[in-house]
N, C-alpha and C positions, 0 to 999 in steps of 0.2 A: 859223551856221559856215561858217569861209570850207574851200575843197578848193580843188586843188592838180592837174594833169594828170588832172585826171575824177576824184579818191582822195577817199574821205569821212575825214577825221582820227577817227582811231578810241579810243575812252580807255576801253572795258568793259575788264578784263583776264581773260586768258586763266586756266583752272582749274588750271594751268602755273605757275604765279606764286604766291607768296604776297603777301599783298593782308597792310599795313600798318596799326598803328590811331593812324597820326599823320593828321593832317586840321589844314586849314586855320584861322585861324582870329584875332579881332581884337586878337589879344599882338602882339611884335615874332616876325619870325621866328624858328626855330630851324636856323635854314642849313643844309649841307652837313655831318653827320658825318664824323668822321678816318675813315682805311681801320682802322683798330683796331675797327671798331663797325660794320665791313661782315662779315656772314657769310658763313664758307668754305665751308661745308657743312651738310646736309639730312639728317637721319634717312630712311631706305625705307622702314623696315617690316622691312627686313632683317638680312643680316650688316653692312652694307655702309651709309656712306654717299655719299650725289655730293655733287661739287662746286657751290661757287654761282657762273659764271662773272661776272658782275656785277647790276650793279642800276640800274633807268630811273626815273625821278619823270615825273608828268603832268602837271605846271603848270609852268606858263614859268617858266623860270632865270631866270638874272641872271651877268654877270661879274663881279661879286663872288660868292665863296665862302658870305660870311654871308648872303644873300641868294638863294641859289640853294635848291636840292632842294626842290622844295615839292609836295603835295599827295602822294596819296598814291604809296607804290612798289612795286615788284615785284619779288623778287628771284627770275632766269632763271637755272637749273637747266645745267649741262653740256651743251654741244649740244642747247641749247633750238633750234629755231628754231618761226616762224612757221608757218601757215597759208598756204592759196595765195590765199584771199579779198582783192579788191582794194577791198581797204580800206587806209590809211597808218594808224602807230600812232605816239599823240607823245612825243618824247623831250626832257623841258624839261630836265631834267638827267638827266647817265648817268654808274655808274663801272664803270671793267674791272680786271675782278680780277686779284691776279698772276698770268702762267702763263697766262690769259686772254685771246683776240679778238671784235670784235662786228664782223662785217659785214651791212653798209648796202645795199641795194641797189638801182638806179635804179630799177626795174618790181618790179612785181606775181611771183609761181613766180622768183621769185631772178633775174632775167632784166636786160641792159642790163650797165651799166659796175657797180662799187659799191666801197666806202672802206671799209680796214681803220683799224679803234683796237686796240692791244694794248698790256694791263694790264703796269703797275697803270698807268690814267689815269681821272681828274676830269675832264668838261667838264661845269663850270656853266649852261654856256648855249653848249651847241654850234651849230653853223651852222645854216642849210637848205642841205644840203648839195644834195639833188635835186630840191627847192622845200618849201617849207613848212607849216602851217597849224596853227591855232587859237594864233594872236595870234603867228604868227612863229617856231612850233618846227619843233626837226626835225623832220619827219618822214617816216619806214621804211616803203617800198613793201612788203619782205621784207628780213627779215634772219636773219643765225646767232650766233651764242651756240658756243661752244667750248671747251675746254680740251687742253692738254697733257701735267694732272696726274691721274694714276689709281690709285686706290687698289688694292694687290695683287691685290681678290677672291678671295680662297681662303679651304681649307677646313684649321685648325691642324692637327694630331698633334705626340705625341712618343713620344718614346723612348730606348734608351740607347744612346747611339753606340762605341766600340772607339776609345779613347787610345793604348794604348802595354801592353804585356806585363813583369812587371816577374820578373827569375828569381833568386830565392836558394833554388835546388832543392839547391845541392849546399854549402849551408853551414850548418851546427851552432849558428848563430846567427843574431837577428835583425840585422836590415842595414837601411838607409839608402839609399833610391835619391832621386832628383828627377828627372820628367820635364817636357813645357812641356801644359799644360793653355787652349785656347782658352775664351772669355770674354768676351764680348757678341753683336752680331744682327748679319749678313751678310747685305746687301742684294741682291737680283738689281740690274741694271744701272739696270733700265725703272724699277727705287722709288727707288732711289738719283734717278734723273733730275727725277722727279715730286717727289724732297721740295729735291734744288737750288732749285724757284722761285720758294722763301721760307722764312722761319723760320717760319710762320705752319701753310703748310703742311703743312711738315715733322711740324711738332707736333699734326698732327690725322692724320696718315696715321702717327702711332707712337701717337699716344692709343688709335687705331683698333684698331691691328694686335693690340698687346697684351691689349685690352680683348675682342675674338674669343677669342683664349688661355684669358682667365678666363671665359668665357662659354659655351664650347665646352667647356673644358676644367676648369676650377676646379683642382680637386686631386686631383691623377694620378692614376689607379689603375695606370697602366703605371710611374709613375716615384716614384710621391710629392711628383711638386713641385708648389709651389703656385701657378701661375701668374693668382692674385689678390694675389697677394705680393713681386710680380718686382720686386728691386731696380736702382737706376739702374746700377751697373757689366755688368748682366747689356741692361741695353736700352743699351746706348753702343754703337759702334764696338767690332767682332770684335778684341782683340787677345792675344797669348799671354802666359804667366808661368810661370814656374817655383814646380811644387808638390814638397818634400818629402814621403816617406812611409815609414815603417817594415813591410818584409814578414816575418812568421816563419820561424823556420827552414824546412827542407826541403819550403820551399812555392813554388811556381812562379806569380804572379797575372795578372788581367789587368784595367786601371784602364779603367773605363767611365762616360760622361760624360751626363747627362740633355742632350739635345737637341731643341726643339721644330723644327718644319717647317711652312709654309705656303707654296707653291708652291715657288719653289726659294730662297724664305729659309732662314734657318737662323738659328737664336737657340739660344748656347752657352753653359748655365746653370753655373753657379759646385757643384752638384753631383755628386756623382761615388765610383761607391764601389767597392773594391775583390771582387773574383772569384777562386777556387783554379777554378787552371789544371786542376789530378787532378778536382774532380769538381762544380763547376761553385758549388758554397757561395760568396753572398754573407758576403765574411767582413765586412766593417764600410761604411757608410757614412759618407760624411766630414761630413751633416748630422747622425749619430749620435754624433760624436766634438766637434761645436763646444761 
């Protein structure tokens, strides 16, 4: 085994990495997978998953991607970084996922110069920036993975929000009114920035976000809304829609919509109810009239 700068090439996987079942064989190389095959995130055992920043392969790479990405691979989670032991880690080939970066340092303990690799990026045979080991592979004395995208990490809840009041108290006949209802999801700036990284990241965040509502609330006892059956319009960006309804004579009604909250992210559902301002009685909901 070769040594460079007094460092030993280290191929044993850290417990913070996920080891694949893919091993070299006598058959032709499988080559580097497409970015669509590289996982975006992994479950954590809690409510929210965590993003993968990239993947490295242990064995010698190749300038030809079809002949690279060999041996065991390790998917690194966001913000994962190595320990400070004076051993270098072989990068035969590696990916950096969209929105993420890899910093490789010249010396152990994150000292000396460093090189930044920003995703999305595949290097099937990265050059040995600060020295090499293990048949010429890039060998990292210390390195840091990071991502700019994050899951909302919030606790969902729902309730009724006031839209408007419609006054038919001075009329002896039923009267039609129109009002504007917001339907769709309003994201915080931070969540929107995370989703702008890529379509795959956006899909992962939205799937996890609405999955948390289903898992934590399900069929809401507060509003009667079924968070396990959220329609595509509600999952889309929030828009304003004109709604028409009829208010009974001598009635002043308050229109309320079922709204979900997770941090400052808001989900404006299509469900609304009409509540009498005289006695607080729920006159009807649009779901009961569907």
